[in-house]
C-alpha positions in Angstrom: -1.3 46.8 -25.4 1.3 48.9 -23.5 -0.5 47.5 -20.2 0.1 43.9 -21.2 3.7 44.5 -22.2 4.5 46.1 -18.9 2.7 43.3 -17.0 4.6 40.7 -19.0 8.0 42.7 -18.3 7.3 42.8 -14.6 6.4 39.2 -14.3 9.4 38.3 -16.4 11.7 40.0 -14.0 10.8 38.3 -11.0 9.6 34.9 -12.2 10.5 32.7 -9.2 9.3 29.0 -9.3 7.2 29.4 -6.1 4.9 32.1 -7.8 3.9 29.7 -10.5 3.3 26.7 -8.1 1.2 28.9 -5.7 -0.8 30.4 -8.5 -1.4 26.7 -9.7 -2.3 25.7 -6.1 -4.9 28.5 -5.8 -6.4 27.7 -9.0 -6.8 24.2 -8.0 -8.2 25.2 -4.5 -10.9 27.1 -6.3 -11.9 24.9 -9.3 -11.4 21.4 -8.0 -14.0 22.0 -5.2 -16.2 23.3 -7.5 -16.1 20.4 -10.0 -16.5 18.1 -7.0 -19.4 19.7 -5.6 -21.2 19.8 -9.2 -20.6 16.0 -10.0 -24.3 14.7 -10.4 -23.1 11.0 -10.5 -22.3 11.1 -6.7 -24.3 11.5 -3.6 -24.7 14.9 -2.1 -22.7 13.7 0.8 -20.0 12.3 -1.1 -19.7 15.5 -3.2 -19.5 17.7 -0.2 -16.9 15.2 1.4 -14.8 15.2 -1.9 -14.8 19.2 -2.3 -14.1 19.8 1.3 -10.9 17.4 1.1 -9.9 19.1 -2.1 -10.2 22.6 -0.5 -8.4 21.3 2.7 -5.5 19.9 0.7 -4.8 23.2 -1.0 -5.1 24.9 2.5 -2.4 22.7 3.7 -0.6 22.8 0.4 -0.2 26.5 -0.1 1.6 27.4 3.0 3.7 24.2 3.1 5.0 24.9 -0.3 5.6 28.5 0.2 7.3 28.0 3.5 9.6 24.9 2.0 10.2 27.3 -1.3 11.2 30.3 0.9 13.4 28.1 3.1 15.1 26.7 0.1 15.8 30.4 -1.4 17.2 31.3 2.1 19.8 28.3 1.9 21.4 29.8 -1.3 23.7 32.1 1.0 25.4 29.0 2.1 26.5 28.2 -1.5 27.3 31.5 -3.2 27.8 35.1 -2.5 24.8 37.4 -2.2 24.2 39.4 -5.3 26.2 37.2 -7.8 24.7 35.4 -10.5 25.7 32.0 -9.0 23.6 33.3 -6.0 20.6 33.9 -8.1 20.8 30.4 -9.9 21.3 28.7 -6.7 18.2 30.6 -5.0 16.1 29.4 -8.0 17.2 25.7 -7.8 17.0 25.6 -4.0 13.6 27.2 -4.1 12.4 24.6 -6.9 13.8 21.7 -4.7 11.9 23.1 -1.7 8.8 23.2 -3.7 9.5 19.5 -5.0 10.0 18.3 -1.4 6.7 20.0 -0.4 4.6 18.5 -3.3 6.2 15.0 -3.2 6.4 14.5 0.7 5.4 17.2 3.0 1.9 18.2 1.8 0.7 14.5 1.5 2.2 13.9 4.9 0.5 16.8 6.5 -2.7 16.0 4.9 -2.6 12.4 6.1 -2.1 13.7 9.7 -4.3 16.7 9.7 -7.3 15.9 7.6 -9.0 12.8 9.2 -9.7 14.3 12.6 -10.9 17.5 10.9 -13.0 15.6 8.4 -14.6 13.5 11.3 -15.6 16.9 13.1 -17.1 18.6 10.1 -18.7 15.4 8.5 -19.2 13.1 11.6 -21.9 10.9 9.9 -20.2 10.3 6.5 -18.0 7.2 6.0 -16.0 7.6 2.8 -15.5 3.8 2.6 -19.2 2.9 3.0 -19.7 4.5 -0.4 -17.9 1.5 -2.4 -20.0 -0.1 -5.0 -21.4 -3.5 -4.2 -21.4 -6.2 -6.9 -25.1 -6.9 -7.8 -24.5 -10.6 -8.9 -21.9 -13.1 -8.4 -19.4 -14.1 -11.3 -21.2 -17.2 -12.9 -18.5 -19.8 -14.0 -19.3 -22.3 -16.5 -18.7 -25.9 -16.0 -16.9 -28.3 -18.1 -20.2 -30.2 -19.0 -21.2 -27.4 -21.5 -19.8 -28.8 -24.7 -21.1 -26.3 -27.0 -18.6 -23.6 -26.1 -14.9 -24.0 -26.1 -13.5 -24.4 -22.7 -10.7 -22.0 -22.0 -9.8 -19.2 -19.7 -11.7 -16.5 -21.6 -15.0 -18.2 -21.6 -15.1 -18.0 -17.8 -15.8 -14.3 -18.2 -18.7 -14.7 -20.7 -16.9 -13.0 -23.5 -17.8 -13.7 -26.9 -15.2 -15.6 -29.0 -16.2 -13.6 -32.2 -15.6 -10.2 -30.7 -12.9 -8.1 -32.4 -10.6 -8.3 -29.3 -10.4 -12.1 -29.6 -10.2 -12.1 -33.5 -7.2 -9.7 -33.2 -5.4 -12.3 -31.1 -4.9 -9.7 -28.1 -5.2 -12.6 -25.5 -3.3 -11.8 -22.3 
């Protein structure tokens, strides 16, 4: 029990936002590719592609997040005197803002720039857009000559008028 207490005290003394975000990113970089590669509903190439994209996103995200968090921390000296309580608060807030900028803008931007050429080199024969599902049958529209069925918008889509959805009056 003493070990856990010491560990919690140590983590509580130095709990910067960047450590939490990097721990989450490392966890996602491990778990998400595993989940993608074990998805039996997808084709093997689609699974490999998805797992590789997830892994590369975290490879780009971890250093970007860390860099922007540290840059934010270093800017605290412009706001407050080093060693003061205001400096510590400014450092945490600026680090958090740097992390938010990384997650909201820079990581997606760098992924959009860097990933397509790398993915083309690693999986040259795979086209992620070719795997879109194709509809087997075209939509059948009933004509106005069918007098047995009430002719309205909802019958075009072959829904049963007796279904709970329509009995509840939830027509949109």
